[in-house]
N, C-alpha and C positions, 0 to 999 in steps of 0.2 A: 463316342459319351453317349452314356445314359445321364439324363436328368432325372434327378432325386427330388422328387416329391414331399412336401412337408405338410403334416396334419398340424392344423390352425388349430388352436386353441381360444374359443371365444372368453372373450375377459370381461365379468359385468359391470357396468359402469361405479357401484358402490366401491369395488376392489379398486379398483385405479382412482377413487376418492382418497378411501383407506391410505393406500401406498405414499401419495403426491404429502397428508396432513404430517404422516409415518416422517418423508422428508425434508419437510418444510420445521417438524420438530427437532430432530437430531441435525442441527447446523453442523458443519466444520467449524472449530475453530482453528482460527491463523495465526501463525505465529511468524515474526520477522527470522531471516538467516541468523543462523550461528555467528556473532557477532554484533548485528545490526541491531538495530532499535527502531520503533516506530516514531513517525516523527513526531505523533500526539505523547510521546511519552518523556520528550527531549525536554528540556527548561528555559524559561526565555533568556537570552544572552549565550546559549550552547552555538559552540561552533561547529556543524556538521560536514561530511563529506557524502552525496549523492552524486553515484557516476562519478565523474570528472569535476564537478563543481564544487566548491566553497561556496559555505552561507553560515547567515548568521539568522536565527532565528528570534523572532522578534513579537510580532502578533497572531492570538490561534483564535481563530475566530472558528465560525462553526461550518466543521468539514473542510477546512483548509487555514494555512498556517502561512500569515507575510513573513517571505525571508527577505533579506539581505544576501545578494551572490556577491561574491567576492574576488574571487580568483578560476580561472575556469581555464582549459591547458585545449580548447577549441579556435581554433581560426576565424571564425564570426564572434568576438568577444565585445561589439557592442550591443549583441542579442540579447546574448546570457545575461551579462554583468548588469547590475542592477535590482531593484525589487521585483519580488514575485510571489505570485501565490504555488504552495504546491500543498498535494491532499496530504492530508493528517494518515492517510497512509504508507507514504514514502518511507522505505528503506533508507535509514542514514548510519553514516557509522558517527559516533561523536570522539571529534577532533580535541578538543578543548571543553574544558565543562566554564559556565560560568560561574562568578566568583561570588553571586549572590547565592548559591545553590544552601538548601535548608539541611 
């Protein structure tokens, strides 16, 4: 079996910089999966489902949201139940809207 030798083309530093800047400008826009929303788009008091945990959205903060887990189907319920902080980019399915919705 013969080895194939590839011809390497030298790349200038300015070309690399130009390519990196273009990639930083053209960021992808992330969207949640169909039927889901990001936690940051939910209102306070909404009941949401993330994986196998049901939770109520309570306090939005910088980069995280405080939720109270009310129900889960795991064996270790003492770990999952109670007050938790989830990322604002967590994909959740809204089970029930809050009554104070605008």
